[in-house]
N, C-alpha and C positions, 0 to 999 in steps of 0.2 A: 505493499499499499503506499502513494504515495505521501510523504511528508506537508502534511497541507500552511501554505503559507499563512500566518496572523500578524496583524499589526494594533498596535495601542499606545495612549503618548507617555510620556515619560515621566518618573514620581522623583521625588529624591532620594526614596530607598532605592533607586536603582544605580546611584552613582557609581559602585562597586564594580557594577557586571558591562556598564555604560565605560567605566575608563581602561575594565579588560581587552573591551573588543577595541577602544581606541591603540591599545598599545601592542593588542594581535596586527594590527593593519600598519603600525612603524614598522614591526620586524620586517613584514614583507618591505615595504614601500623605502625605508631609510638602513636596515640592518639591527634596529636595537628600542626596544621601548622606549621611550622619552614622556609620557604621558602622567602627567599626577595628578590624582585623587585631585587633591585642593582645586587645580584648574577645573576640571569636571562640575565637581559641585558650586562653585563660584557661576559656572552657566547656567545649572537648575538652579539657581537660588536669585537670577537679576533679577530687579523688582520687575525691568519693563517684561519680562518673559512669562505668560500664560501658558504652564506647561500643557494643560490640556486641547490647548488649539496648536501648539505652534511646537511641537515634540511628536517624534513617531517612532517606535521601535516595533523592528520586524525580526520576529521570530519562525526559522522552520523547524518543528519535532522539537520545540522548545528550546533552540541553541539562538540566543541574539545573533542577527548576522548581516544587521544593519541599522543606523541610528542616524536620527535627521535634525535639526533644529532651527527653528527662523527667528528673525529678530527684525523689528525696524525702526531704530534711534539711530538712521544717521540720514534724517530729514526724509522731506518729501520727495515720492514715489521712488526711494531705495529700499531696498529689503535685500538680506544677509543672510544667507546658511552658513551650517558645516550637515556634510554629507561623508557617514563613514560606512565602506560595506566591506565586508569578507571576500575574499578573490573568488569566484566561481557560482555567484550569489548575485546574476543581473537581474533575476524576474524581480529580488527585493528591490535592489537598487531601483528599479523604476518606478515601484512601487510610491516607495519615497519621493522621488522626485516629482511627481505627478498631487501626489499629496504635497508636497511644499510648493509648487508652482500656482496649485487650485489658492493655498490659504495666503502667497504673497498674492495675488491677484486682487484678493479683498483687505489685506494690510496696504497694500498700496493706494488703493482706493482708482480715480481715474485721471490721476496724474497722466499727460501726455508720453513722457519720456520715462514711466515707469523700468525697472530693472532691478532683477535680480542676481543676487551674485555670491560665486561661492569661490573658496579658496583652496585648489586640489595639489599634492605632491604631483610635481611634471611625471610623475613616472609612477600614476594610482594603482589601486587597484580595480579601479573603476574605467573601463576601457573608455577613454575617450572620444572613442566615434559612435559610443552610447550620448553623450554630451554633444556633438556637433549635430547628429539627427533630428535631435529637441530641438535644436535655432540656439543653443547656443556658441559663443564664439570666446577664445582668449583677448581679452583685453590687458592684461600685464602680468612681466614676469617678475619673481621675487629670487633673492638666494639668501638662507639661512647659513650666516658665514660661522666658522668657529678659530678661534685662537688657544692651544698649548700654552697654559700657564706653567710653571715650576715651583711651586712655595718654597720659601726657605725650613730648614731644618733649625732651626733654634736662633738663627743669625738676621732675621727676618729673609721677606720675600726676595728670591732670586729677580723676579720683576720689579725696578725699586722704582721708588715715586720719580716721577717725573718734575724737570724743574719748568716753573710753568713760564708762561710769555709775561715780556717784560711788563712790569704792572698789574697783570693776572691776579686774582684773589679768588680762592675759593670759602663758602660756607653748606655745610648739608643746610637740608632741611626742618632734621630732627622734630623737634614738639610744637616748634613752633608754626601757629595754623596764618597766620601772614604770610611765609614762606612757600607752604605745601600751595597756599592761593597764587602766590607771584610764581612759581614753578610752573604752574597750569597755565597760567598768562602766555610765558613764554615758549611755550610747547606751541598751543595755539599761533603766535606769530610765528615762529620759524618753523611752522609745519604748514604753513597757510596753504600753501601753493605746491604740498603733496599730492600726487595722486591719490585719490580715496582719503582724501582726508577732511572729517567732519567736524566742523566748530559745535564744542559743546561749552555751554555754562559749569562751573566746578563741579557740583553734585554727580549731575551726570556723566561727567568723564568718569571722576573716581567709580563709579559704581560702572563704566565700561574699558577702564582696566581693570578693576577687582582691585581697586588701591587703597579700602579701605582697613584692610591690614596688612598694607605696603609699612616695610621699615625705611622709614623716611632717613635716618642715619643714612643711610647708602644712596641718597637722592642727595645733587649739590648745584647750586645756582653760582656762576664765576660773573663777576664783577671788576670792571674799569672804573680807572680813574674818568672824573669829567662824562663817562657813557654811563655809568651806572650798570645794573645788571645787563649781560651779552649774553649770556647762554646757558641753556642747562645739560645735563646728564640725569637720568630714571634711571634706576636699575634695580633689579631684586635680586633675591638670591632663596627665592621658594621652590624653584626648580632642581628636582634630583640630578637631572644628568648632565649640570652646569650653570654656573653664574650666568646672569641675562643682564643685557644692555637693551633695555626697550627704548627711550628715547637719547639722542645726542641733539641738541637744539641749538645754532648758533643765531645771532640778528644778520641780516643781510649786511647792512653798513659794518661790520666787521670780518669779514669770513677773507679768510686768504691773512690772516694774522698769525697760522696754529695754530687756534685754539681748541678746534676741531681734535686736531691729532693727539693734544693735550691732556683732552677730557680721556680721550677711548684709552690712552694711557694710563692715565689715574685711573681706569675702570680696571686693566690690567694688576694692577699694581692693590687694587685694595683687595680685587678675587683671590691674586695669589695669597694676597697674606692672612685674609677667610680661611687657608687651605683647600680651594678649590683648584683643579687641574688643570678648566678648560672653562675658556667663558663665551658665549653666543651673542647674536646679531641677527635681526631682519631686514634685508636693503631691498629697496627698490631696485633692479637692474639700471632702470632708465632713469635714474634719481638726478636732475641735475643741476645738484650743485656739490657733484666728483665724487659724494658718498661712496659707492662703490672703489672707486681708485684712493681713497685713505684707506681704506679698510684693507683692501690690498697691501699697499705700502708698509703698514703696520704690520704685516703678519697673518691673517685671515685668510682664511681659505675655504671653499664649498665645501658643507656639508650634504644638502639636498637642495633643490630648487623647487618652487609653489608655480602654480600658473592660477591666475585670477579669470575665472569664468563669468561670463554673462549673458544673460539671456532677457531680451527684451520685455517688457508682460502688457497683453495688449487687454484693457477692460472686458472687450469680447468673449476672449479666453485663446 
């Protein structure tokens, strides 16, 4: 007897099973598990997500084989989604795509330029032809890049703290709410022209980043005399696989002074000092600020590639 495909919404109690699914996909796509339970729980508990209508789990013979989640906090007409499926389960993948697209059209409303976006590994478990036949197209490419660190053994980190550019000073955000809000403002300013960036007020920004539990001692603001706050570095130490640099933003009027490279090396030194052996980040390969070349020049190398797929949503379906 053929196993029947069943689909139901996800619930908070499904986090461990979803995490196991995502790690199984990780092993196929990048060679090792890199999904943490905390990140899955953050998605399921996001205040803007209605799990009953915006999430789907697909089971075959009682085994979880696919998962999808949709959200619409990126402005009018744009819906984003996650979609994960084990190899060989195309029927489950298609069913969750169908349900996600139906829901996305309702979430987007009648906006004439409405789109659904999802980001997949460049060598995904879901065959790209499945997406292409449904009208999706790739619109952007990203790299997750990593660099090995050599933590010191009692004599301080091998990756030393860099010397800052002339006049530049750093302060970490710590418990100062004003500095946290200043970090948010700098991210909004320095990332405004980046592909896919969405302007968010402070509170929704915290929710989007899952930053309410962020260790703000691992976030810094850079200042220059007479120019004030000119750059921001946000990092997080809550990933099992590696330390993570989530944002390096430098004001346009001071780019080219070595500030971005200094902040990058500062992150290396901090995480080496914390005992981390690897640090990573994600970068848009078409970033016009030269970020990809900067990271390569400082020893970062590709770990895996990601493609952003986009489907234009039409109210008539």
